[in-house]
N, C-alpha and C positions, 0 to 999 in steps of 0.2 A: 503493500499500500504506499509506503514512504517514497518509493521510486516513482510511482504515479503522481504523487503530490509534488515531488521535486520537478518532474517534467512539466506539470501544469503550471507551477510557479515560474519556471524558467520562461515558459511561453508567454505568461501574463507580463512578466517583467519586460520581455522583448517588445511585446505589443504596446506597452506603456511608454516606451522610449519616445514615440513620436506624438503622444497625446498631450493635449493642454486642456485643462489642468491636469497635472500628473496625479495618479492615485497613490496614496501612501502604501508602502511595501507591506506594513503590517496588515492593512485591509485586505490586500491581495492574498496574503498568506491565509487569512481567515476564511476567504471565499474558496480556496482550494482544499480546505479541510484541516489545516493546522489548529492546534489548540490555542485558546485565548491567551494563555500565559506565554506560550512560545511566540505567538504573533505580536505580542507587545515588545518584544525584544528581537526585531528582525536581524539585528547584527549577528546573532547566534547562528542564523541560517548561512550567512556569508563566510562563517568559519568552517562550515562543513565542506566536504569534497565537491558536492553539487554547486555550492555557492562560490567556491574558488574557481570551479570550471566556468561558471557564468562570468565571473570577473575577468578570467583569462580570455574568454570569447570577446568581451567588451574591449579589452586591450587590443586584441587583434583587429576589430572594427575601427578602433581609433587609429591604429597604424595604417590601415588600408585607406582611410579617408586622407590621412596625412600624405601618403604616397601619391595618391590621385591628385591632390593639390599641386604637387610638384610637376605633374604632367599637364595640367589644365592650363589653357591660355585664354579661354573665354571669360571676361570679367565677371559676368553675372553668375556663371557656373561656379567660378572660383569663390565668390562671396557666399554662395549657398553651401559649398563645401566647408568654408571657414566657419560659418554658423554652425553647421552639423558638427564639426570637430569640437567647438566650444561647448555645445550642448551635451555631447558624449562625455567630455571630460568632467563637466559639472555633475552629470548623473553618476559617473563612476565615484567621484569623490564623495557624493551624497550617500551612495549605497555603502561605501566603506566607513561612513561616519566621521569623515574628515571635514574640516572647514573648506569651503570652496575657494580655491585659488587658481586663477587662470593667468598665465603669463600674457603679457601684452602682445597682440598680433599686429605686426606692421606689414602692409602690403606696398610694395614699390613695383611700379610697371616700367618695363623697359620700352623705349620708343623704337 
């Protein structure tokens, strides 16, 4: 049963990446069947293997967006990728329980 809940939670967390406003992690945990006491401390889930795997996947996605930014030449698409990168980094820091710190992003266009 716990593997099913883990998969459901990972799916909900992934779907929640793009939504505004974002649903609290504890609420999503409760929806997939975790106990009330466990869902009040979602950080515990991120210390499990499934939680660490999800954060590793998130790191991979951040890296892919950053690599794509290096290849992109269209200004509008680049800005969209930059916004996505910032949002993914904020989300990861939030899920890890860290204060949100985003380094300044400077864009210089070559003529």
